[in-house]
Backbone as CSV, one residue per row, in Angstrom:
resi,resn,N_x,N_y,N_z,CA_x,CA_y,CA_z,C_x,C_y,C_z
1,MET,102.657,37.521,88.794,103.250,36.544,89.716,104.707,36.912,89.996
2,ALA,105.076,36.909,91.254,106.445,37.236,91.629,107.401,36.149,91.147
3,ASP,108.611,36.578,90.805,109.620,35.609,90.372,109.965,34.661,91.521
4,ILE,110.143,33.394,91.196,110.579,32.407,92.184,112.095,32.444,92.230
5,VAL,112.649,32.714,93.406,114.076,32.946,93.562,114.793,31.663,93.979
6,MET,115.938,31.433,93.372,116.764,30.271,93.678,117.558,30.501,94.954
7,ASP,117.586,29.513,95.834,118.432,29.535,97.021,119.301,28.288,96.978
8,PHE,120.552,28.460,96.625,121.453,27.327,96.435,121.715,26.554,97.733
9,ASP,121.467,27.181,98.880,121.779,26.551,100.159,120.598,25.832,100.807
10,THR,119.408,25.974,100.215,118.240,25.315,100.820,117.364,24.575,99.820
11,ASP,117.414,24.938,98.548,116.490,24.360,97.571,116.677,22.850,97.413
12,GLY,115.581,22.181,97.107,115.616,20.756,96.824,115.446,19.899,98.064
13,LYS,115.224,18.589,97.838,115.048,17.636,98.927,115.830,16.356,98.624
14,TRP,116.206,15.664,99.685,116.878,14.381,99.532,115.843,13.290,99.336
15,ASN,116.049,12.446,98.319,115.154,11.336,98.039,115.734,10.081,98.683
16,ALA,115.198,9.712,99.863,115.736,8.573,100.609,115.492,7.248,99.897
17,LYS,114.417,7.159,99.129,114.113,5.916,98.429,115.113,5.656,97.309
18,ASP,115.343,6.661,96.473,116.275,6.513,95.360,117.706,6.863,95.745
19,VAL,117.906,7.331,96.948,119.218,7.700,97.499,119.920,8.699,96.581
20,GLU,119.270,9.822,96.391,119.835,10.864,95.546,119.202,12.209,95.895
21,GLY,119.887,13.267,95.473,119.370,14.600,95.695,120.490,15.621,95.767
22,PRO,120.150,16.874,96.102,121.186,17.906,96.241,122.203,17.507,97.308
23,ALA,123.471,17.688,97.007,124.519,17.306,97.951,124.399,18.058,99.270
24,ILE,123.825,19.252,99.245,123.666,20.018,100.488,122.729,19.309,101.457
25,HIS,121.882,18.411,100.961,120.920,17.706,101.811,121.291,16.246,102.065
26,ALA,122.478,15.831,101.644,122.884,14.444,101.854,122.902,14.133,103.350
27,PRO,122.268,13.043,103.786,122.234,12.705,105.215,123.610,12.314,105.752
28,ALA,123.750,12.422,107.053,125.044,12.175,107.696,125.569,10.769,107.411
29,LYS,124.681,9.773,107.367,125.148,8.396,107.143,125.720,8.214,105.740
30,ILE,125.236,8.993,104.775,125.792,8.941,103.424,127.125,9.683,103.387
31,LYS,127.191,10.827,104.009,128.423,11.616,104.019,129.548,10.901,104.758
32,ALA,129.199,9.994,105.669,130.213,9.295,106.463,130.851,8.118,105.728
33,ILE,130.345,7.780,104.531,130.897,6.639,103.787,132.340,6.922,103.362
34,VAL,133.226,5.977,103.633,134.637,6.122,103.278,134.835,5.768,101.806
35,ILE,135.588,6.597,101.109,135.823,6.422,99.669,137.324,6.364,99.413
36,ASP,137.726,5.659,98.360,139.163,5.546,98.100,139.577,5.915,96.682
37,LYS,138.609,6.178,95.795,138.957,6.593,94.434,137.976,7.658,93.943
38,TYR,138.495,8.500,93.064,137.719,9.595,92.481,137.833,9.455,90.971
39,ARG,136.708,9.175,90.328,136.737,8.897,88.892,135.976,9.984,88.134
40,ILE,136.581,10.457,87.056,135.934,11.418,86.167,135.425,10.662,84.950
41,GLU,134.142,10.864,84.623,133.550,10.174,83.490,133.061,11.157,82.429
42,TRP,133.301,10.803,81.171,132.797,11.544,80.016,131.511,10.848,79.566
43,LEU,130.352,11.440,79.783,129.102,10.798,79.380,128.734,11.228,77.966
44,ASP,128.489,10.254,77.117,128.178,10.511,75.709,126.704,10.902,75.570
45,ILE,126.459,12.143,75.140,125.090,12.599,74.906,124.847,12.864,73.425
46,SER,125.758,12.381,72.582,125.597,12.555,71.133,124.620,11.518,70.577
47,ASP,124.101,11.808,69.397,123.218,10.873,68.690,123.645,10.820,67.228
48,PRO,124.611,9.950,66.917,125.116,9.884,65.538,124.038,9.597,64.509
49,HIS,122.943,8.927,64.906,121.873,8.601,63.951,121.187,9.855,63.420
50,THR,121.221,10.932,64.207,120.623,12.191,63.763,121.691,13.233,63.431
51,ASN,122.954,12.766,63.366,124.069,13.651,63.070,124.231,14.726,64.140
52,PHE,123.881,14.377,65.382,124.005,15.309,66.496,125.201,14.897,67.350
53,TYR,126.169,15.803,67.470,127.342,15.536,68.288,127.516,16.669,69.289
54,ALA,127.634,16.324,70.543,127.746,17.327,71.591,128.891,16.970,72.524
55,LYS,129.466,18.001,73.143,130.515,17.760,74.121,129.932,16.955,75.273
56,ASN,130.744,16.079,75.838,130.270,15.176,76.883,129.761,15.916,78.116
57,HIS,128.812,15.283,78.785,128.441,15.746,80.116,129.450,15.137,81.080
58,MET,130.083,15.993,81.904,131.158,15.552,82.779,130.630,15.283,84.188
59,VAL,131.007,14.119,84.725,130.538,13.687,86.038,131.723,13.119,86.823
60,ALA,131.796,13.453,88.102,132.761,12.819,88.993,132.040,11.728,89.775
61,THR,132.708,10.611,89.997,132.125,9.505,90.757,133.101,9.081,91.846
62,VAL,132.612,8.998,93.080,133.465,8.521,94.174,133.204,7.028,94.372
63,ILE,134.282,6.268,94.558,134.201,4.816,94.707,134.371,4.459,96.185
64,PHE,133.435,3.682,96.715,133.471,3.319,98.130,134.646,2.374,98.411
65,ALA,135.270,2.564,99.567,136.344,1.665,99.979,135.813,0.253,100.183
66,HIS,134.552,0.158,100.646,133.880,-1.128,100.832,132.400,-0.931,100.537
67,PRO,131.716,-1.952,99.998,130.273,-1.819,99.753,129.538,-1.473,101.047
68,VAL,128.484,-0.660,100.898,127.675,-0.226,102.039,126.222,-0.598,101.761
69,TRP,125.591,-1.224,102.739,124.190,-1.613,102.569,123.271,-0.430,102.839
70,ILE,122.482,-0.077,101.811,121.524,1.026,101.919,120.216,0.556,101.303
71,ASN,119.134,0.626,102.047,117.831,0.173,101.552,117.898,-1.258,101.020
72,ASP,118.577,-2.118,101.770,118.700,-3.546,101.428,119.478,-3.797,100.145
73,THR,120.305,-2.835,99.755,121.114,-2.972,98.545,122.571,-2.668,98.872
74,ALA,123.472,-3.470,98.355,124.903,-3.217,98.534,125.340,-2.159,97.529
75,CYS,125.690,-0.984,98.025,126.045,0.144,97.159,127.558,0.344,97.142
76,SER,128.073,0.798,95.982,129.528,0.820,95.799,130.091,2.131,95.270
77,SER,129.234,3.047,94.816,129.765,4.292,94.268,128.697,5.380,94.322
78,ALA,129.132,6.611,94.074,128.189,7.736,94.098,128.664,8.841,93.169
79,PRO,127.952,9.086,92.061,128.279,10.217,91.206,128.027,11.537,91.915
80,LEU,128.940,12.462,91.724,128.815,13.840,92.194,128.889,14.721,90.955
81,SER,127.834,15.437,90.659,127.828,16.184,89.408,127.020,17.466,89.519
82,MET,127.398,18.452,88.708,126.612,19.671,88.587,125.581,19.444,87.493
83,GLU,124.304,19.462,87.892,123.210,19.200,86.955,122.326,20.433,86.819
84,LEU,121.613,20.525,85.690,120.688,21.637,85.488,119.629,21.637,86.577
85,GLY,119.442,22.771,87.210,118.444,22.903,88.249,117.171,23.539,87.724
86,PRO,116.306,23.983,88.627,115.033,24.598,88.224,115.257,25.962,87.587
87,GLU,114.346,26.352,86.718,114.471,27.631,86.017,113.994,28.755,86.941
88,LYS,114.803,29.028,87.956,114.478,30.065,88.934,115.385,31.277,88.756
89,VAL,114.905,32.418,89.222,115.682,33.651,89.186,116.800,33.568,90.220
90,VAL,118.003,33.972,89.825,119.142,33.984,90.730,119.487,35.431,91.079
91,PRO,119.494,35.780,92.368,119.858,37.144,92.766,121.238,37.521,92.254
92,ASP,121.428,38.809,91.974,122.699,39.364,91.508,123.025,39.022,90.059
93,VAL,122.114,38.349,89.361,122.268,38.158,87.929,121.485,39.274,87.237
94,ASN,121.959,39.715,86.096,121.284,40.773,85.341,119.770,40.552,85.351
95,GLU,119.024,41.528,85.873,117.577,41.344,86.049,116.836,41.182,84.732
96,GLU,117.480,41.537,83.615,116.835,41.365,82.313,117.043,39.956,81.756
97,TRP,117.924,39.210,82.352,118.161,37.855,81.885,117.043,36.935,82.350
98,VAL,116.692,35.991,81.516,115.593,35.077,81.810,116.153,33.699,82.147
99,PRO,115.860,33.177,83.346,116.327,31.831,83.667,115.697,30.805,82.742
100,GLY,116.487,29.833,82.320,116.006,28.859,81.356,116.267,29.280,79.930
101,SER,116.741,30.526,79.770,117.048,31.040,78.444,118.452,31.627,78.426
102,GLU,118.670,32.683,79.217,119.990,33.311,79.280,120.923,32.604,80.266
103,TYR,120.366,31.907,81.212,121.171,31.140,82.165,120.287,30.093,82.815
104,ASN,120.926,29.132,83.477,120.155,28.143,84.231,120.926,27.760,85.492
105,PRO,120.303,27.867,86.668,120.992,27.477,87.895,121.365,25.997,87.863
106,GLY,122.488,25.683,88.485,122.898,24.294,88.616,122.643,23.774,90.016
107,ILE,122.535,22.461,90.134,122.389,21.799,91.429,123.528,20.796,91.581
108,TYR,124.334,20.952,92.627,125.402,19.988,92.906,124.736,18.735,93.459
109,THR,124.758,17.669,92.670,123.898,16.503,92.887,124.699,15.257,93.264
110,LEU,124.161,14.505,94.213,124.752,13.239,94.642,123.740,12.130,94.429
111,SER,124.182,11.009,93.888,123.320,9.831,93.760,124.143,8.589,94.070
112,VAL,123.525,7.618,94.710,124.233,6.412,95.137,123.862,5.254,94.211
113,LEU,124.884,4.460,93.817,124.685,3.367,92.864,125.107,2.033,93.468
114,ASP,124.540,0.958,92.914,124.869,-0.384,93.411,125.976,-1.041,92.596
115,TYR,126.729,-0.259,91.830,127.876,-0.792,91.093,128.973,0.268,91.114
116,ASN,130.201,-0.110,90.822,131.299,0.856,90.860,132.074,0.944,89.550
117,THR,131.519,0.390,88.492,132.140,0.494,87.170,131.591,1.725,86.446
118,PRO,132.299,2.238,85.453,131.777,3.373,84.688,130.432,3.033,84.057
119,THR,129.586,4.031,83.896,128.274,3.795,83.309,128.406,3.441,81.826
120,ARG,127.351,2.848,81.280,127.354,2.471,79.860,127.481,3.690,78.957
121,ARG,127.076,4.852,79.444,127.134,6.087,78.642,128.529,6.698,78.645
122,SER,129.475,6.073,79.344,130.797,6.666,79.505,131.822,5.998,78.586
123,PRO,132.184,6.641,77.476,133.184,6.056,76.590,134.624,6.328,77.038
124,HIS,134.777,7.150,78.084,136.125,7.481,78.556,136.045,7.848,80.028
125,HIS,137.085,7.512,80.776,137.132,7.881,82.193,138.573,7.933,82.672
126,LEU,138.792,8.648,83.775,140.082,8.721,84.445,139.860,8.501,85.934
127,THR,140.792,7.806,86.584,140.642,7.481,88.000,141.830,8.009,88.798
128,PHE,141.528,8.589,89.977,142.558,9.172,90.826,142.429,8.629,92.253
129,PRO,143.552,8.393,92.933,143.507,7.869,94.301,143.163,8.960,95.313
130,LEU,142.448,8.579,96.366,142.097,9.492,97.440,142.889,9.160,98.699
131,ARG,143.106,10.184,99.517,143.799,9.993,100.785,143.023,9.029,101.672
132,GLN,143.740,8.175,102.368,143.105,7.193,103.237,142.216,7.890,104.266
133,GLY,140.990,7.374,104.422,140.057,7.927,105.384,139.150,9.015,104.840
134,THR,139.335,9.375,103.567,138.457,10.382,102.952,137.020,9.865,102.910
135,THR,136.074,10.718,103.214,134.661,10.354,103.142,133.956,11.194,102.087
136,ILE,132.751,10.778,101.743,131.951,11.586,100.811,131.774,12.989,101.382
137,GLY,131.542,13.068,102.681,131.350,14.366,103.319,132.583,15.247,103.261
138,THR,133.771,14.645,103.284,135.003,15.430,103.160,134.965,16.286,101.908
139,LEU,134.554,15.674,100.799,134.539,16.378,99.513,133.353,17.330,99.401
140,ILE,132.167,16.859,99.775,130.977,17.698,99.667,131.115,18.955,100.518
141,ASP,131.536,18.780,101.768,131.637,19.936,102.667,132.629,20.963,102.148
142,LYS,133.699,20.500,101.500,134.696,21.425,100.966,134.101,22.268,99.841
143,ILE,133.334,21.642,98.961,132.710,22.366,97.852,131.675,23.355,98.371
144,ILE,130.900,22.940,99.367,129.872,23.826,99.925,130.505,24.984,100.686
145,ASP,131.542,24.695,101.478,132.208,25.752,102.249,132.796,26.821,101.342
146,LYS,133.276,26.421,100.166,133.850,27.363,99.220,132.793,28.003,98.315
147,LYS,131.525,27.662,98.537,130.403,28.183,97.742,130.533,27.823,96.263
148,MET,131.180,26.692,95.970,131.329,26.268,94.593,130.038,25.680,94.030
149,HIS,129.044,25.474,94.884,127.748,24.976,94.408,126.838,26.114,93.959
150,HIS,127.264,27.351,94.138,126.545,28.513,93.607,127.048,28.710,92.176
151,PHE,126.375,28.103,91.223,126.937,27.973,89.875,125.827,28.045,88.833
152,LEU,126.131,28.705,87.710,125.170,28.814,86.613,125.703,28.133,85.354
153,PHE,124.816,27.419,84.670,125.092,26.960,83.317,124.779,28.109,82.361
154,LEU,125.554,28.200,81.288,125.368,29.263,80.303,125.124,28.663,78.920
155,PRO,124.340,29.358,78.083,124.023,28.819,76.756,125.080,29.183,75.725
156,TYR,125.454,28.207,74.906,126.409,28.417,73.831,125.777,27.973,72.519
157,THR,126.134,28.656,71.463,125.653,28.402,70.110,124.184,28.757,69.990
158,LEU,123.709,28.885,68.782,122.324,29.277,68.545,121.337,28.225,69.042
159,GLU,121.813,26.981,69.196,120.929,25.932,69.706,120.696,26.061,71.210
160,GLY,121.457,26.962,71.856,121.264,27.191,73.272,121.661,26.028,74.147
161,ARG,122.666,25.254,73.731,123.090,24.125,74.558,123.820,24.629,75.797
162,TRP,123.508,24.026,76.923,124.070,24.480,78.186,125.500,23.977,78.362
163,LYS,126.355,24.869,78.857,127.751,24.516,79.127,128.101,24.893,80.563
164,GLY,129.075,24.176,81.111,129.558,24.508,82.439,129.983,23.310,83.259
165,CYS,129.480,22.121,82.927,129.794,20.939,83.752,131.285,20.625,83.744
166,GLY,131.941,20.776,82.582,133.372,20.513,82.509,134.176,21.508,83.324
167,ASP,133.759,22.761,83.283,134.380,23.811,84.081,134.280,23.474,85.564
168,HIS,133.098,23.051,85.998,132.877,22.741,87.405,133.688,21.512,87.830
169,VAL,133.671,20.461,87.030,134.416,19.247,87.362,135.908,19.540,87.478
170,LEU,136.441,20.322,86.552,137.875,20.606,86.555,138.289,21.345,87.827
171,HIS,137.541,22.376,88.206,137.941,23.170,89.364,137.719,22.432,90.679
172,CYS,136.684,21.619,90.761,136.512,20.790,91.964,137.666,19.809,92.092
173,TRP,138.010,19.154,90.994,139.146,18.227,90.986,140.420,18.940,91.427
174,ALA,140.657,20.155,90.916,141.870,20.902,91.247,141.916,21.256,92.736
175,VAL,140.775,21.611,93.323,140.722,21.891,94.759,141.132,20.657,95.554
176,PHE,140.606,19.506,95.162,140.928,18.270,95.882,142.401,17.893,95.725
177,VAL,142.979,18.184,94.563,144.402,17.919,94.354,145.243,18.843,95.232
178,HIS,144.945,20.131,95.213,145.703,21.098,95.997,145.635,20.786,97.494
179,ASP,144.484,20.334,97.956,144.298,20.065,99.380,144.787,18.680,99.796
180,GLY,145.220,17.871,98.841,145.747,16.555,99.161,144.693,15.476,99.321
181,ASP,143.424,15.791,99.053,142.386,14.757,99.097,142.618,13.759,97.978
182,ILE,142.879,14.277,96.775,143.379,13.447,95.677,144.891,13.453,95.795
183,THR,145.477,12.291,95.971,146.890,12.230,96.331,147.847,12.260,95.150
184,ARG,147.336,12.106,93.950,148.196,12.124,92.767,147.424,12.706,91.593
185,ALA,147.980,13.742,90.960,147.291,14.401,89.848,147.300,13.572,88.582
186,ASP,148.219,12.601,88.493,148.250,11.701,87.341,147.183,10.624,87.507
187,SER,146.434,10.378,86.451,145.395,9.352,86.505,146.006,7.958,86.411
188,GLU,145.262,6.973,86.856,145.710,5.585,86.745,145.783,5.145,85.287
189,GLU,144.860,5.662,84.465,144.756,5.201,83.076,145.783,5.865,82.160
190,ASN,146.008,7.181,82.325,146.906,7.924,81.441,147.814,8.828,82.268
191,PRO,148.784,8.243,82.977,149.593,9.026,83.916,150.447,10.113,83.284
192,GLY,150.690,10.048,82.004,151.530,11.057,81.377,150.764,12.222,80.778
193,THR,149.440,12.203,80.881,148.615,13.243,80.258,147.813,13.988,81.316
194,ALA,147.875,15.311,81.273,147.160,16.131,82.253,145.650,15.993,82.069
195,PHE,144.930,15.980,83.184,143.470,15.913,83.113,142.916,17.063,82.283
196,SER,143.447,18.271,82.457,142.952,19.429,81.713,143.111,19.231,80.210
197,GLU,144.183,18.560,79.807,144.392,18.288,78.379,143.350,17.304,77.861
198,GLU,143.068,16.276,78.644,142.070,15.297,78.209,140.670,15.889,78.192
199,LEU,140.451,16.900,79.020,139.131,17.506,79.106,138.738,18.212,77.812
200,THR,139.705,18.560,76.995,139.407,19.229,75.728,138.996,18.248,74.627
201,LYS,138.857,16.982,74.973,138.409,15.994,73.997,136.963,15.597,74.264
202,THR,136.225,15.423,73.196,134.867,14.900,73.265,134.902,13.455,72.783
203,TYR,134.386,12.546,73.608,134.419,11.118,73.285,133.013,10.607,72.957
204,ILE,132.943,9.720,71.969,131.689,9.043,71.662,131.937,7.537,71.746
205,GLN,130.865,6.786,71.790,130.991,5.332,71.927,131.833,4.759,70.790
206,GLY,132.672,3.786,71.145,133.542,3.179,70.157,134.960,3.689,70.222
207,GLY,135.195,4.716,71.059,136.550,5.203,71.252,136.932,6.409,70.429
208,ALA,136.089,6.843,69.506,136.405,8.018,68.694,136.366,9.278,69.558
209,SER,137.183,10.267,69.202,137.197,11.520,69.943,137.483,12.687,69.012
210,THR,137.040,13.863,69.418,137.314,15.090,68.680,137.813,16.138,69.665
211,TYR,138.516,17.135,69.157,139.048,18.205,70.005,138.015,19.318,70.117
212,GLU,137.703,19.693,71.346,136.774,20.795,71.576,137.028,21.364,72.968
213,GLN,137.310,22.664,73.019,137.607,23.280,74.303,136.362,23.413,75.172
214,VAL,136.586,23.721,76.436,135.530,23.729,77.441,134.801,25.068,77.462
215,GLY,133.477,25.007,77.542,132.673,26.211,77.718,132.535,26.526,79.199
216,ARG,132.761,27.760,79.578,132.719,28.139,80.983,131.291,28.201,81.518
217,GLY,131.180,27.925,82.805,129.972,28.266,83.538,130.218,29.577,84.262
218,TRP,129.310,29.963,85.118,129.444,31.208,85.866,129.488,30.885,87.352
219,TRP,130.663,31.128,87.955,130.843,30.948,89.396,130.349,32.216,90.074
220,LEU,129.300,32.124,90.846,128.695,33.304,91.445,129.504,33.859,92.616
221,LEU,130.080,32.983,93.429,130.787,33.421,94.634,132.229,32.924,94.705
222,TYR,132.528,31.832,94.052,133.889,31.280,94.064,134.725,31.933,92.977
223,ASN,135.986,32.207,93.299,136.894,32.804,92.325,137.850,31.732,91.814
224,PRO,137.613,31.178,90.630,138.449,30.077,90.121,139.913,30.480,89.997
225,VAL,140.781,29.553,90.334,142.222,29.774,90.258,142.733,29.282,88.912
226,GLU,143.643,30.059,88.309,144.314,29.597,87.096,145.715,29.141,87.465
227,ASP,146.033,27.878,87.194,147.367,27.356,87.477,147.643,26.184,86.558
228,GLU,148.635,25.387,86.910,149.001,24.271,86.041,147.884,23.257,85.871
229,TYR,146.992,23.165,86.845,145.897,22.205,86.772,144.684,22.762,86.030
230,THR,144.540,24.078,86.004,143.366,24.719,85.374,143.815,25.829,84.421
231,PRO,144.571,25.498,83.388,145.109,26.519,82.482,144.029,27.143,81.595
232,GLU,144.254,28.383,81.228,143.305,29.093,80.366,143.170,28.434,79.001
233,THR,144.180,27.701,78.587,144.158,27.071,77.268,143.057,26.025,77.150
234,VAL,142.497,25.585,78.277,141.417,24.598,78.255,140.135,25.211,77.697
235,TYR,139.965,26.519,77.891,138.665,27.136,77.654,138.507,27.712,76.256
236,SER,137.302,27.582,75.753,136.965,28.092,74.434,136.927,29.618,74.450
237,CYS,137.290,30.220,73.328,137.215,31.677,73.196,136.109,32.060,72.214
238,ALA,135.247,31.114,71.882,134.127,31.407,70.993,133.105,32.262,71.732
239,ARG,132.181,32.821,71.005,131.241,33.790,71.566,130.090,33.116,72.297
240,LEU,129.783,33.647,73.473,128.602,33.217,74.202,127.340,33.658,73.473
241,THR,126.265,32.911,73.636,124.982,33.364,73.115,124.574,34.654,73.825
242,TYR,124.823,34.714,75.153,124.601,35.923,75.938,125.878,36.207,76.700
243,HIS,126.129,37.487,77.013,127.401,37.875,77.607,127.270,38.175,79.089
244,LEU,128.284,37.789,79.837,128.317,38.118,81.249,128.485,39.629,81.410
245,PRO,127.701,40.253,82.284,127.769,41.709,82.405,129.104,42.209,82.923
246,HIS,129.862,41.371,83.672,131.114,41.818,84.249,132.333,41.272,83.506
247,ALA,132.110,40.562,82.392,133.218,39.909,81.716,134.007,40.897,80.880
248,SER,135.327,40.738,80.871,136.177,41.609,80.056,136.365,41.050,78.658
249,THR,136.064,39.772,78.479,136.152,39.143,77.161,134.899,38.306,76.917
250,ASP,134.692,37.925,75.697,133.556,37.072,75.356,133.904,35.634,75.678
251,TRP,133.132,35.036,76.554,133.320,33.629,76.910,132.408,32.762,76.101
252,ASN,132.759,31.467,75.993,131.796,30.523,75.525,131.865,29.206,76.189
């Protein structure tokens, strides 16, 4: 059987009933929604009962300037996140690598919610103001135009846990800051602390946190910028389970 190849620009479908799907397929009426805040959430995926602690899954959420009626429901926010996609072969990746094992394609995902508060799984969040008149499409189109949705999750540690969501969230946030879509790099909650610094913390329910640097994903076409918003000190220097063929150092 021939390998099924991933196409980041066409794969997936929009689910009109659940109002979610790949951001590349978001309908025009969803993209036209005006938003006024950009919130980063740390989702707790740890299970203390089994002594399992993992770095948070990072999600950005856009907050609507006003509720919008969709499918007879007043909707108020929409998470934008890089999620694990199908285990398909990605062109230009080492042909000996196995999708679902050595790497996993990501899907830049949008979902619409009927509330605008942080989710119950979020023990920590930061909120940033958006330029007046910004729409969901303003942000999505920028990420797609820069090919930032062509992205791979990579496995770290012998357990093969996927990493990359924090890397993706940080660089998307930095693009929006540089372009003036996010009008202030200081968060409403912790204005004296850089987002990149907070990103190195793992939060669990109850407010506890531990220090853990970010594991990189693999940007296939976008060249991430290193600057004051995305410093190298954020990233872990531990060993990857598998190594990037073009990397000069071992990432994790």
